[in-house]
N, C-alpha and C positions, 0 to 999 in steps of 0.2 A: 504494500500500500504506500501511497505517497501523499504529500501535502498538496492539496488542490486549492490554489489561491482564488480562482474564480468561484469555486464552491463555497469557500469560507466567506467571501464577500457577499454572495447570494444569501447565505444563512444569516449573516449579521443583519442584512437589510430586512430579511423576513422577520426576524425577532424584533427589530426596531419598530416596524410598522404594525406588529401584532397587537390587538387590543387585549389579548389574554395575558394573565399573570404567568401561566406556564404553557408550554407547547410540547406535546409529545413528539418524539422523534419521527413517528410515522407521518405526521403532517409535514415535517421538514423533508422527509424522503419523497412524499407526493409532489411537493412543489419543485423539487430539484431532480426531476425524472431523467435528466441527461446523464445522471450518475447512478451507479448501482447502489442498492441499499447498503452494501458493505462499505463502499467509498464514503457515503454520507455518514454512516456510523463511525468510521475511523476518523474522519475529519471533525465530527462533533466531539469525539473523545479527545482529540488533540486540542481543540478549542477549550474544552473543559479543563483538561490537565494543565494548560498554560494560562488559565485565568482569564480568558476572553469572555466566558459566559459563566453564569451560575447554573446550578441544576442539582438534581439528585439522581442517585442510582436507584432504579426500581428493581423489582424482583426479576430474577431470571425466569425464562419460560422456554418451552420447547420451540415455540414459534420464532423467538429471537434468542439464539444461543449466546450472543454477546450481551453486554450490559445494555439495559434500556435506559435512556437518559430522558428525564423530564427537564426540559430547558426552562430556566427561570427568566433571567434577564441578561442584558449585556453589562459587563463590568466597566469600570472606568478605563481599564486597559483595553477592553474590547471596543469601546467608543473611540479611543485614541487610534487604534488600528483601523477601524472603519473610516474615520475622518481622513486618515492618511491614504488609504487605498481608494477613496472616492476621487482624489486628485489623480487624473490620468497619468501625469508624468511620473509620479511616485509609483503608481501601480505598474506602469510599463517597466520601470527600473526593477521593481521587485520580481516581476515575471522573468526578466532577463537573468537576474541573479539566481532564480530558482531552476533554470535550465540545467540539465546534467553537465557535469564537468568534462572538459576534454583532457587529454593526456597532459597538455602543457600546464593545466591548472590543477593537476592531481595533488600537488604538495600544499596548495593553499587550504586553509581551514574553511569549512562551509560558512557562508554568510548567515547572519541572523537578523531578524526583524523583531524588535521588542523582546529579545531573549529567546525567540523561537527559531530553531534551525530551519532555513527555507530550502535547503538542499542537502542531501546525504552525500 
């Protein structure tokens, strides 16, 4: 799995405009149908792990073998990331930096954005 910046931007926008206090990850998966459910779950988990969103871990089920996240709200850090990726020049730069490394860049450490590694 990999970090999908377009997906993260889409999820942050979805949470920001939602009138609900919590959004179940199934709603997020439905709205982001260009991505597989596993990709959405993975990127939600990354966002949660790195403090971009609040939420809670729900019970495991046979339908969802991975953790089910009830997304609460965007954190201060999440709003900062969202405001930066809204500006197209910053976003283009982040996407360029997130591309896979070539052999000539193999020795460089991966770039980070707000402490999140954007490329392995």
